[in-house]
ROSE-4610 file (N, C-alpha, C; in Angstrom, 1 decimal, always signed):
// ROSE-4610
residu = [X/X/X/X/X/X/X/X/X/X/X/X/X/X/X/X/X/X/X/X/X/X/X/X/X/X/X/X/X/X/X/X/X/X/X/X/X/X/X/X/X/X/X/X/X/X/X/X/X/X/X/X/X/X/X/X/X/X/X/X/X/X/X/X/X/X/X/X/X/X/X/X/X/X/X/X/X/X/X/X/X/X/X/X/X/X/X/X/X/X/X/X/X/X/X/X/X/X/X/X/X/X/X/X/X/X/X/X/X/X/X/X/X/X/X/X/X/X/X/X/X/X/X/X/X/X/X/X/X/X/X/X/X/X/X/X/X/X/X/X/X/X/X/X/X/X/X/X/X/X/X/X/X/X/X/X/X/X/X/X/X/X/X/X/X/X/X/X/X/X/X/X/X/X/X/X/X/X/X/X/X/X/X/X/X/X/X/X/X/X/X/X/X/X/X/X/X/X/X/X/X/X/X/X/X/X/X/X/X/X/X/X/X/X/X/X/X/X/X/X/X/X/X/X/X/X/X/X/X/X/X/X/X/X/X/X/X/X/X/X/X/X/X/X/X/X/X/X/X/X/X/X/X/X/X/X/X/X/X/X/X/X/X/X/X/X/X/X/X/X/X/X/X/X/X/X/X/X/X/X/X/X/X/X/X/X/X/X/X/X/X/X/X/X/X/X/X/X/X/X/X/X/X/X/X/X/X/X/X/X/X/X/X/X/X/X/X/X/X/X/X/X/X/X/X/X/X/X/X/X/X/X/X/X/X/X/X/X/X/X/X/X/X/X/X/X/X/X/X/X/X/X/X/X/X/X/X/X/X/X/X/X/X/X/X/X/X/X/X/X/X/X/X/X/X/X/X/X/X/X/X/X/X/X/X/X/X/X/X/X/X/X/X/X/X/X/X/X/X/X/X/X/X/X/X/X/X/X/X/X/X/X/X/X/X/X/X/X/X/X/X/X/X/X/X/X/X/X/X/X/X/X/X/X/X/X/X/X/X/X/X/X/X/X/X/X/X/X/X/X/X/X/X/X/X/X/X/X/X/X/X/X/X/X/X/X/X/X/X/X/X/X/X/X/X/X/X/X/X/X/X/X/X/X/X/X/X/X/X/X/X/X/X/X/X/X/X/X/X/X/X/X/X/X/X/X/X/X/X/X/X/X/X/X/X/X/X/X/X/X/X/X/X/X/X/X/X/X/X/X/X/X/X/X/X/X/X/X/X/X/X/X/X/X/X/X/X/X/X/X/X/X/X/X/X/X/X/X/X/X/X/X/X/X/X/X/X/X/X/X/X/X/X/X/X/X/X/X/X/X/X/X/X/X/X/X/X/X/X/X/X/X/X/X/X/X/X/X/X/X/X/X/X/X/X/X/X/X/X/X/X/X/X/X/X/X/X/X/X/X/X/X/X/X/X/X/X/X/X/X/X/X/X/X/X/X/X/X/X/X/X/X/X/X/X/X/X/X/X/X/X]
num = [1/1/1/2/2/2/3/3/3/4/4/4/5/5/5/6/6/6/7/7/7/8/8/8/9/9/9/10/10/10/11/11/11/12/12/12/13/13/13/14/14/14/15/15/15/16/16/16/17/17/17/18/18/18/19/19/19/20/20/20/21/21/21/22/22/22/23/23/23/24/24/24/25/25/25/26/26/26/27/27/27/28/28/28/29/29/29/30/30/30/31/31/31/32/32/32/33/33/33/34/34/34/35/35/35/36/36/36/37/37/37/38/38/38/39/39/39/40/40/40/41/41/41/42/42/42/43/43/43/44/44/44/45/45/45/46/46/46/47/47/47/48/48/48/49/49/49/50/50/50/51/51/51/52/52/52/53/53/53/54/54/54/55/55/55/56/56/56/57/57/57/58/58/58/59/59/59/60/60/60/61/61/61/62/62/62/63/63/63/64/64/64/65/65/65/66/66/66/67/67/67/68/68/68/69/69/69/70/70/70/71/71/71/72/72/72/73/73/73/74/74/74/75/75/75/76/76/76/77/77/77/78/78/78/79/79/79/80/80/80/81/81/81/82/82/82/83/83/83/84/84/84/85/85/85/86/86/86/87/87/87/88/88/88/89/89/89/90/90/90/91/91/91/92/92/92/93/93/93/94/94/94/95/95/95/96/96/96/97/97/97/98/98/98/99/99/99/100/100/100/101/101/101/102/102/102/103/103/103/104/104/104/105/105/105/106/106/106/107/107/107/108/108/108/109/109/109/110/110/110/111/111/111/112/112/112/113/113/113/114/114/114/115/115/115/116/116/116/117/117/117/118/118/118/119/119/119/120/120/120/121/121/121/122/122/122/123/123/123/124/124/124/125/125/125/126/126/126/127/127/127/128/128/128/129/129/129/130/130/130/131/131/131/132/132/132/133/133/133/134/134/134/135/135/135/136/136/136/137/137/137/138/138/138/139/139/139/140/140/140/141/141/141/142/142/142/143/143/143/144/144/144/145/145/145/146/146/146/147/147/147/148/148/148/149/149/149/150/150/150/151/151/151/152/152/152/153/153/153/154/154/154/155/155/155/156/156/156/157/157/157/158/158/158/159/159/159/160/160/160/161/161/161/162/162/162/163/163/163/164/164/164/165/165/165/166/166/166/167/167/167/168/168/168/169/169/169/170/170/170/171/171/171/172/172/172/173/173/173/174/174/174/175/175/175/176/176/176/177/177/177/178/178/178/179/179/179/180/180/180/181/181/181/182/182/182/183/183/183/184/184/184/185/185/185/186/186/186/187/187/187/188/188/188/189/189/189/190/190/190/191/191/191/192/192/192/193/193/193/194/194/194/195/195/195/196/196/196/197/197/197/198/198/198/199/199/199/200/200/200/201/201/201/202/202/202/203/203/203/204/204/204/205/205/205/206/206/206/207/207/207/208/208/208/209/209/209/210/210/210/211/211/211/212/212/212/213/213/213/214/214/214/215/215/215/216/216/216/217/217/217]
x = [+40.9/+39.6/+38.5/+37.5/+36.4/+35.5/+35.0/+34.1/+32.7/+32.1/+30.8/+29.8/+28.9/+27.8/+26.9/+26.5/+25.5/+24.2/+24.1/+22.9/+23.1/+22.0/+22.1/+20.7/+20.7/+19.4/+19.3/+18.1/+17.8/+18.0/+18.4/+18.6/+17.2/+17.0/+15.8/+16.0/+15.2/+15.3/+15.0/+15.5/+15.3/+13.8/+13.1/+11.7/+10.7/+11.1/+10.1/+9.6/+8.4/+7.8/+8.3/+9.1/+9.7/+8.8/+8.6/+7.9/+8.9/+9.1/+10.2/+9.7/+10.3/+10.0/+11.2/+11.0/+12.1/+11.8/+12.7/+12.6/+13.9/+13.8/+15.0/+15.5/+14.6/+14.9/+14.0/+14.6/+13.8/+12.5/+12.6/+11.5/+10.3/+10.5/+9.4/+8.4/+8.9/+8.1/+7.2/+7.4/+6.7/+5.9/+4.8/+3.9/+4.6/+4.7/+5.5/+4.8/+3.4/+2.7/+2.8/+3.3/+3.4/+4.7/+4.5/+5.7/+6.4/+5.9/+6.5/+7.9/+8.7/+10.0/+9.9/+11.1/+11.1/+10.5/+10.8/+10.3/+8.8/+8.2/+6.8/+6.0/+6.6/+5.9/+5.0/+3.9/+3.0/+3.6/+3.3/+3.8/+3.0/+3.6/+2.8/+1.7/+0.5/-0.7/-0.4/+0.3/+0.5/+1.5/+2.5/+3.5/+2.8/+1.9/+1.2/+0.3/-0.4/-1.3/-0.5/+0.7/+1.5/+2.0/+2.5/+3.0/+1.9/+0.7/-0.4/-1.0/-1.1/-1.6/-0.7/+0.6/+1.6/+1.5/+1.4/+1.3/+0.0/-1.1/-2.4/-2.3/-1.4/-1.3/-0.6/+0.2/+0.9/-0.1/+0.3/-0.5/-0.5/-1.5/-1.6/-0.4/+0.1/+1.2/+2.6/+2.7/+4.0/+4.7/+6.0/+6.8/+7.1/+6.9/+7.0/+8.4/+8.9/+10.1/+10.0/+10.6/+10.6/+12.0/+12.2/+13.4/+13.2/+13.9/+13.8/+15.1/+14.8/+15.9/+16.0/+17.2/+17.4/+18.4/+18.0/+18.9/+19.9/+20.6/+21.7/+22.6/+23.8/+24.7/+24.2/+24.8/+24.5/+24.8/+23.9/+24.1/+24.5/+23.6/+23.9/+24.0/+24.8/+25.0/+23.7/+22.8/+21.6/+20.4/+20.5/+19.3/+18.5/+19.1/+18.3/+17.5/+18.1/+17.4/+16.3/+16.6/+15.5/+14.4/+14.7/+13.6/+12.7/+13.4/+12.6/+11.8/+12.3/+11.5/+10.3/+10.5/+9.5/+8.3/+8.7/+7.7/+7.0/+7.8/+7.1/+6.2/+6.6/+5.7/+4.5/+4.6/+3.4/+2.4/+2.8/+1.9/+1.4/+2.2/+1.7/+0.6/+0.7/-0.3/-1.5/-1.4/-2.5/-3.3/-2.6/-3.2/-4.0/-3.5/-4.2/-5.4/-5.3/-6.5/-7.6/-7.2/-8.2/-8.9/-8.2/-8.8/-9.7/-9.4/-10.3/-11.5/-11.3/-12.5/-13.4/-12.7/-13.5/-14.3/-13.7/-14.4/-15.6/-15.4/-16.5/-17.6/-17.2/-18.2/-19.0/-18.4/-19.2/-20.1/-19.6/-20.5/-21.7/-21.5/-22.7/-23.6/-22.9/-23.7/-24.6/-24.0/-24.8/-26.0/-25.8/-26.9/-27.9/-27.4/-28.3/-29.1/-28.5/-29.2/-30.3/-30.0/-31.0/-32.2/-31.9/-33.0/-33.8/-33.0/-33.7/-34.6/-34.1/-35.0/-36.2/-36.0/-37.2/-38.2/-37.7/-38.6/-39.3/-38.6/-39.2/-40.3/-40.0/-41.0/-42.2/-42.0/-43.2/-44.0/-43.4/-44.1/-44.8/-44.2/-44.8/-46.0/-46.0/-47.2/-48.3/-47.9/-48.9/-49.5/-48.7/-49.3/-50.3/-50.0/-51.0/-52.2/-52.1/-53.3/-54.1/-53.6/-54.3/-55.5/-55.5/-56.6/-58.0/-58.0/-59.2/-59.8/-59.1/-59.6/-59.9/-59.5/-59.7/-60.6/-61.8/-62.6/-62.2/-61.6/-61.3/-60.1/-60.2/-59.1/-57.9/-58.2/-57.1/-56.2/-56.9/-56.2/-55.5/-56.1/-55.5/-54.3/-54.3/-53.2/-52.0/-52.4/-51.4/-50.7/-51.4/-50.8/-49.9/-50.4/-49.7/-48.3/-48.4/-47.1/-46.2/-46.8/-45.9/-45.2/-45.9/-45.3/-44.2/-44.5/-43.5/-42.2/-42.4/-41.3/-40.5/-41.2/-40.5/-39.7/-40.2/-39.5/-38.2/-38.2/-37.0/-36.1/-36.6/-35.7/-34.9/-35.5/-34.8/-33.7/-33.7/-32.6/-31.5/-31.7/-30.7/-29.3/-29.3/-28.0/-27.2/-27.7/-26.9/-26.5/-27.4/-27.0/-25.8/-25.9/-24.8/-23.4/-23.5/-22.3/-21.7/-22.6/-22.1/-21.8/-22.4/-22.1/-21.0/-20.9/-20.0/-19.0/-19.3/-18.4/-17.2/-17.3/-16.2/-15.0/-15.2/-14.0/-13.0/-13.4/-12.4/-11.5/-12.1/-11.3/-10.3/-10.8/-9.8/-8.7/-9.0/-8.0/-7.0/-7.4/-6.5/-5.6/-6.2/-5.4/-4.3/-4.7/-3.7/-2.6/-3.0/-2.0/-1.0/-1.6/-0.7/+0.2/-0.2/+0.6/+1.8/+1.6/+2.7/+3.6/+3.1/+3.9/+4.7/+4.2/+4.9/+6.0/+6.2/+7.3/+8.2/+7.9/+8.7/+10.1/+11.1/+12.5/+12.5/+13.3/+13.4/+14.9/+15.2/+16.5/+16.6/+17.7/+17.9/+19.0/+18.7/+19.7/+20.1/+21.4/+21.9/+22.4/+22.5/+23.3/+24.5/+25.6/+26.7/+27.5/+27.4/+28.1/+27.2/+26.0/+25.1/+24.8/+25.2/+25.0/+25.5/+26.8/+27.3/+26.9/+26.5/+26.2/+24.6/+23.9/+22.4/+21.7/+22.3/+21.6/+21.5/+22.3/+22.3/+21.0/+20.4/+19.2/+18.0/+18.3/+17.2/+16.8/+17.8/+17.5/+16.4/+15.2/+14.1/+14.3/+15.2/+15.3/+16.2/+16.9/+17.9/+17.2/+17.5/+16.9/+17.3/+16.4/+16.8/+18.0/+18.3/+19.5/+20.8/+20.7/+21.8/+22.1/+21.0/+21.2/+21.9/+21.4/+22.0/+23.5/+23.8/+25.2/+26.1/+25.6/+26.4/+26.7/+25.6/+25.8/+26.8/+26.7/+27.6/+29.1/+29.2/+30.6/+31.2/+30.3/+30.8/+31.2/+30.5/+30.9/+32.2]
y = [+6.2/+6.9/+5.9/+6.3/+5.4/+5.0/+3.8/+3.2/+3.9/+4.4/+5.0/+4.1/+4.6/+3.8/+3.3/+2.1/+1.5/+1.3/+1.3/+1.2/+1.7/+2.2/+2.6/+2.5/+2.4/+2.4/+1.1/+0.7/-0.5/-1.7/-2.8/-4.1/-4.7/-5.2/-5.9/-7.4/-8.1/-9.5/-10.2/-11.4/-12.1/-12.6/-12.8/-13.2/-12.1/-10.9/-9.8/-9.5/-9.0/-8.5/-7.1/-7.0/-5.8/-4.9/-3.7/-2.7/-1.9/-2.1/-1.5/-0.3/+0.8/+2.1/+2.6/+3.0/+3.6/+5.0/+5.9/+7.3/+7.9/+9.1/+9.8/+10.7/+11.2/+12.0/+11.7/+11.9/+11.6/+12.4/+13.7/+14.6/+14.1/+13.2/+12.7/+11.9/+11.4/+10.6/+11.5/+12.8/+13.7/+14.7/+15.2/+16.2/+17.5/+17.9/+19.2/+20.4/+20.3/+21.4/+21.6/+20.6/+20.6/+21.4/+22.5/+23.3/+22.9/+21.8/+21.3/+20.8/+20.8/+20.2/+18.7/+18.3/+17.0/+15.8/+15.7/+14.6/+14.7/+15.9/+16.1/+16.2/+16.0/+16.1/+14.9/+15.2/+14.2/+13.5/+12.2/+11.5/+12.0/+11.9/+12.2/+11.2/+11.7/+10.8/+9.5/+9.7/+8.5/+7.6/+8.1/+7.3/+6.5/+7.2/+6.6/+5.4/+5.7/+4.7/+3.5/+3.7/+2.6/+1.8/+2.4/+1.7/+0.9/+1.5/+0.9/-0.3/-0.1/-1.2/-2.4/-2.1/-3.2/-3.9/-3.2/-3.8/-4.6/-4.1/-4.9/-6.2/-6.4/-7.7/-8.7/-8.3/-9.2/-9.7/-10.9/-11.5/-10.6/-10.8/-9.9/-10.1/-11.3/-11.5/-11.4/-11.0/-10.8/-9.6/-9.7/-8.6/-7.7/-6.4/-5.5/-4.8/-4.4/-3.6/-2.8/-1.6/-0.7/-0.5/-0.7/-0.5/+0.6/+1.7/+2.8/+2.8/+2.6/+2.6/+4.1/+4.7/+6.1/+6.3/+7.0/+7.3/+8.4/+8.3/+9.2/+8.6/+9.2/+8.8/+9.2/+8.6/+8.9/+10.4/+11.0/+12.4/+12.5/+13.1/+13.2/+11.8/+11.7/+10.4/+9.9/+10.9/+10.5/+10.5/+10.6/+10.7/+9.5/+8.3/+7.0/+7.0/+7.5/+7.5/+8.6/+9.7/+10.8/+10.3/+9.6/+9.0/+8.0/+7.1/+6.2/+6.9/+7.9/+8.6/+9.3/+9.9/+10.6/+9.6/+8.5/+7.4/+6.9/+6.6/+6.1/+7.1/+8.4/+9.4/+9.6/+9.5/+9.8/+8.7/+7.4/+6.3/+6.2/+6.5/+6.6/+7.6/+8.8/+9.8/+9.3/+8.6/+8.1/+7.1/+6.2/+5.3/+6.0/+7.0/+7.8/+8.5/+9.0/+9.6/+8.6/+7.4/+6.4/+5.9/+5.8/+5.4/+6.5/+7.7/+8.8/+8.8/+8.5/+8.3/+7.2/+6.1/+4.9/+5.3/+6.0/+6.4/+7.3/+8.2/+9.1/+8.3/+7.3/+6.4/+5.7/+5.1/+4.5/+5.4/+6.7/+7.6/+7.9/+8.1/+8.3/+7.0/+5.9/+4.6/+4.5/+4.9/+4.8/+5.7/+7.0/+7.9/+7.4/+6.9/+6.4/+5.2/+4.4/+3.2/+3.6/+4.6/+5.2/+5.7/+6.5/+7.1/+6.0/+5.0/+3.9/+3.1/+2.8/+2.0/+2.7/+4.0/+4.8/+4.9/+5.2/+5.3/+4.0/+2.9/+1.6/+1.3/+1.6/+1.4/+2.2/+3.5/+4.4/+4.0/+3.7/+3.3/+1.9/+1.0/-0.3/-0.1/+0.8/+1.1/+1.7/+2.6/+3.2/+2.2/+1.3/+0.3/-0.6/-0.9/-1.7/-0.9/+0.4/+1.2/+1.6/+1.6/+2.2/+1.4/+0.1/-0.7/-0.3/+0.4/+0.8/+2.0/+2.7/+4.0/+3.9/+2.9/+2.8/+1.6/+1.8/+0.6/-0.3/+0.3/-0.5/-1.3/-2.6/-3.6/-3.4/-3.1/-2.9/-1.7/-0.6/+0.6/+0.5/-0.2/-0.5/-1.3/-2.4/-3.2/-2.5/-1.7/-0.9/+0.1/+0.8/+1.8/+1.0/-0.1/-0.8/-1.3/-1.9/-2.4/-1.2/-0.1/+1.1/+1.6/+1.6/+2.1/+1.1/-0.2/-1.1/-1.1/-0.9/-0.7/+0.5/+1.6/+2.8/+2.7/+1.9/+1.6/+0.9/-0.1/-0.9/-0.1/+0.8/+1.6/+2.5/+3.0/+3.8/+3.1/+1.7/+0.9/+0.6/+1.1/+0.7/+1.3/+2.6/+3.3/+2.7/+2.5/+1.8/+0.4/-0.3/-1.7/-1.7/-0.7/-0.6/-0.3/+0.6/+1.0/-0.2/-0.8/-1.9/-3.2/-3.4/-4.7/-4.6/-3.4/-3.3/-2.2/-1.0/+0.1/+0.2/-0.4/-0.2/-1.0/-2.3/-3.2/-2.8/-2.3/-1.8/-0.7/+0.2/+1.3/+0.8/-0.2/-0.8/-1.5/-2.2/-2.9/-2.0/-0.8/+0.2/+0.8/+1.0/+1.5/+0.5/-0.8/-1.8/-1.9/-1.7/-1.7/-0.6/+0.6/+1.8/+1.6/+0.8/+0.5/-0.3/-1.2/-2.1/-1.2/-0.4/+0.5/+1.5/+1.9/+2.9/+2.2/+0.9/+0.2/-0.5/-0.5/-1.3/-0.7/-1.5/-1.0/-0.4/+0.7/+1.4/+1.5/+1.1/+1.1/+1.8/+2.5/+3.2/+2.5/+2.2/+1.6/+2.7/+3.0/+4.1/+3.7/+4.6/+4.5/+5.3/+4.8/+5.7/+6.4/+5.9/+6.5/+7.5/+7.7/+8.6/+9.9/+11.0/+12.4/+12.4/+12.5/+12.4/+13.6/+14.8/+16.0/+16.2/+15.3/+15.5/+15.7/+15.1/+15.2/+16.6/+17.5/+18.9/+19.6/+19.3/+19.9/+19.0/+17.7/+16.8/+16.8/+17.0/+16.9/+17.9/+17.3/+18.2/+19.1/+18.7/+19.5/+20.7/+20.8/+21.8/+23.1/+24.2/+25.5/+26.0/+26.7/+27.1/+27.9/+28.8/+29.6/+28.7/+27.6/+26.8/+26.0/+25.7/+25.0/+25.9/+27.2/+28.1/+28.4/+28.5/+28.7/+27.6/+26.4/+25.2/+25.2/+25.5/+25.6/+26.7/+27.8/+28.9/+28.5/+27.8/+27.3/+26.4/+25.5/+24.6/+25.2/+26.3/+27.0/+27.8]
z = [-9.2/-9.4/-9.0/-8.3/-7.8/-8.9/-8.7/-9.7/-9.6/-10.8/-10.7/-10.1/-9.3/-8.8/-9.9/-9.8/-10.7/-10.0/-8.7/-8.0/-6.6/-5.9/-4.6/-3.9/-2.6/-1.9/-1.1/-0.9/-0.1/-0.9/-0.2/-0.8/-1.1/-2.3/-2.7/-2.6/-1.8/-1.7/-3.0/-3.2/-4.4/-4.6/-3.5/-3.6/-3.6/-3.6/-3.5/-4.9/-4.9/-6.2/-6.5/-7.6/-7.9/-8.8/-8.3/-9.1/-9.8/-11.1/-11.9/-12.6/-12.4/-13.1/-13.8/-15.1/-15.9/-16.2/-15.7/-15.9/-16.3/-17.0/-17.4/-16.2/-15.4/-14.3/-13.1/-11.9/-10.7/-10.6/-11.0/-10.9/-11.7/-12.7/-13.4/-12.6/-11.4/-10.5/-9.7/-9.7/-8.7/-9.5/-8.8/-9.4/-9.5/-10.8/-11.1/-10.5/-10.3/-9.8/-8.2/-7.6/-6.1/-5.7/-5.0/-4.6/-3.3/-2.7/-1.5/-1.7/-0.6/-0.6/-1.1/-1.6/-2.3/-1.5/-0.2/+0.6/+0.8/+0.7/+1.0/-0.3/-1.4/-2.7/-3.0/-3.7/-4.1/-5.4/-5.5/-6.7/-7.9/-9.1/-10.3/-10.4/-10.8/-10.9/-11.7/-12.8/-13.7/-13.1/-12.4/-11.7/-10.5/-9.8/-8.7/-9.3/-10.3/-10.9/-11.4/-12.0/-12.4/-11.2/-10.2/-9.0/-8.3/-8.1/-7.4/-8.3/-9.6/-10.4/-10.4/-10.4/-10.4/-9.0/-8.0/-6.6/-6.5/-7.1/-7.0/-7.6/-8.6/-9.3/-8.4/-7.4/-6.6/-5.5/-5.0/-3.9/-2.6/-1.8/-0.6/+0.4/+0.4/+1.4/+0.8/-0.5/-1.2/-0.7/-0.6/-0.2/-1.5/-1.3/-2.4/-2.4/-3.5/-3.6/-4.9/-4.8/-6.0/-6.5/-7.8/-8.5/-9.6/-9.4/-10.3/-11.2/-12.5/-13.5/-14.0/-13.7/-13.9/-15.0/-16.1/-17.2/-17.0/-15.9/-15.6/-14.6/-14.4/-13.3/-12.0/-10.9/-9.6/-9.3/-8.4/-8.0/-6.6/-5.7/-4.3/-3.6/-2.6/-1.9/-1.3/-0.9/-0.1/-1.0/-2.3/-3.2/-3.1/-3.0/-2.9/-1.6/-0.5/+0.7/+0.7/+0.1/+0.0/-0.9/-2.0/-2.8/-2.0/-1.3/-0.5/+0.6/+1.2/+2.3/+1.6/+0.5/-0.2/-0.6/-1.2/-1.6/-0.3/+0.7/+1.9/+2.6/+2.6/+3.2/+2.4/+1.1/+0.3/+0.5/+0.4/+0.6/+2.0/+3.0/+4.4/+4.5/+3.9/+3.9/+3.2/+2.1/+1.3/+2.2/+2.9/+3.8/+4.9/+5.4/+6.4/+5.9/+4.7/+4.0/+3.8/+3.3/+3.0/+4.3/+5.4/+6.6/+7.2/+6.9/+7.3/+6.4/+5.2/+4.3/+4.7/+5.2/+5.6/+6.9/+7.8/+9.0/+8.6/+7.7/+7.3/+6.6/+5.8/+5.1/+6.2/+7.2/+8.2/+9.0/+9.2/+9.8/+9.0/+7.7/+6.8/+6.8/+6.9/+6.9/+8.1/+9.2/+10.5/+10.4/+9.9/+9.8/+8.8/+7.7/+6.6/+7.1/+8.0/+8.5/+9.4/+10.3/+11.2/+10.4/+9.4/+8.5/+7.8/+7.3/+6.6/+7.5/+8.7/+9.7/+10.1/+10.4/+10.8/+9.6/+8.4/+7.2/+7.0/+7.1/+6.8/+7.9/+9.1/+10.2/+10.0/+9.7/+9.5/+8.3/+7.2/+6.0/+6.2/+6.9/+7.2/+8.0/+9.0/+9.9/+9.0/+8.2/+7.3/+6.4/+5.9/+5.0/+5.7/+7.0/+7.7/+8.1/+8.3/+8.7/+7.6/+6.4/+5.2/+4.8/+5.2/+4.8/+5.3/+6.5/+7.1/+6.5/+5.6/+5.1/+3.6/+2.9/+1.5/+1.2/+0.7/+0.5/-0.7/-1.7/-2.9/-2.6/-2.8/-2.5/-3.4/-4.7/-5.6/-5.3/-5.0/-4.7/-3.3/-2.4/-1.1/-1.2/-2.0/-2.2/-2.9/-3.9/-4.6/-3.7/-2.9/-2.0/-0.9/-0.4/+0.6/+0.0/-1.2/-1.8/-2.1/-2.5/-2.9/-1.6/-0.5/+0.8/+1.2/+1.1/+1.5/+0.6/-0.7/-1.6/-1.2/-1.0/-0.6/+0.7/+1.6/+2.9/+2.6/+1.8/+1.5/+0.6/-0.2/-1.0/-0.1/+1.0/+2.0/+2.7/+2.7/+3.2/+2.2/+1.0/-0.1/+0.2/+0.6/+0.8/+1.9/+3.1/+4.2/+3.9/+3.2/+2.8/+1.8/+0.9/-0.1/+0.6/+1.6/+2.3/+3.1/+3.9/+4.8/+4.1/+2.9/+2.2/+1.2/+0.5/-0.7/-0.6/-0.1/-0.4/+0.6/+1.8/+2.7/+2.5/+2.0/+2.0/+0.9/-0.3/-1.3/-0.7/+0.1/+0.6/+1.7/+2.5/+3.5/+2.7/+1.7/+0.9/+0.3/-0.2/-0.7/+0.4/+1.6/+2.7/+3.1/+3.1/+3.5/+2.4/+1.1/+0.1/+0.2/+0.6/+0.8/+2.0/+3.0/+4.1/+3.6/+2.8/+2.3/+1.4/+0.6/-0.3/+0.5/+1.7/+2.5/+3.3/+3.2/+3.9/+3.0/+1.7/+0.7/+0.6/+0.3/+0.0/-1.4/-1.5/-2.8/-3.2/-4.4/-4.9/-6.3/-6.6/-7.8/-8.6/-9.9/-10.8/-11.8/-11.8/-12.6/-13.9/-14.9/-16.1/-15.9/-15.4/-14.9/-16.1/-17.3/-18.4/-19.2/-18.7/-19.4/-18.6/-19.2/-18.6/-17.1/-16.9/-15.5/-14.7/-15.3/-14.5/-14.6/-15.1/-15.3/-13.9/-12.9/-11.6/-11.1/-11.5/-11.0/-11.4/-12.5/-12.9/-12.5/-12.2/-11.9/-10.4/-9.6/-8.1/-7.7/-7.3/-7.0/-5.8/-4.9/-3.7/-3.9/-5.0/-5.2/-5.6/-5.0/-5.3/-6.7/-7.4/-8.8/-8.8/-7.8/-7.9/-7.8/-7.0/-6.9/-8.2/-8.9/-10.2/-11.2/-11.2/-12.2/-11.8/-10.5/-10.1/-10.5/-10.4/-10.8/-12.3/-13.1/-14.5/-14.9/-14.3/-14.6/-14.2/-13.1/-12.7/-13.7/-14.3/-15.3/-16.6/-17.0/-18.2/-18.0]
């Protein structure tokens, strides 16, 4: 009789930062509301938050690896590969979405910069011209300062985008790139619920699950 599998999937190097997740079923890692096939499913928001937060604690040049502790025996031969592909595809898509968001942010930044420069120029010219129409020095100075302040306020949004907002998005995209290429391994509890995979396997059709249960009975 063959020895029950205790682990399966990619090899994790000794020096990699291991993101360790402990679940009772594989489907706990995925969004239950997503009707897509297993490989195309979104990760559960809490699972994603846990994985990303753990990865952010590692250094930027550290190799990442994911170890899933699963409270059941091994199921299908390719379930570790399917899990890895699903995780990789999800984070690759997240990286793509973030880069698209970054391009959109830069587009908004360029438009905001154009609006800000035009506004600043117009208000600066008005501030210089206003002196010839208002005799009172106090009112003239007040209006001039107000116009100049308004012009610099118009520059606030593009400066915020190009100085602060873009680089956290790029950092998150790069982190997702690393997560989309990390090795994934499953560690099983071989003596615990040997047939539990039949109801756990997210890719299995509901009719097939019922048929297997009926066959066992």
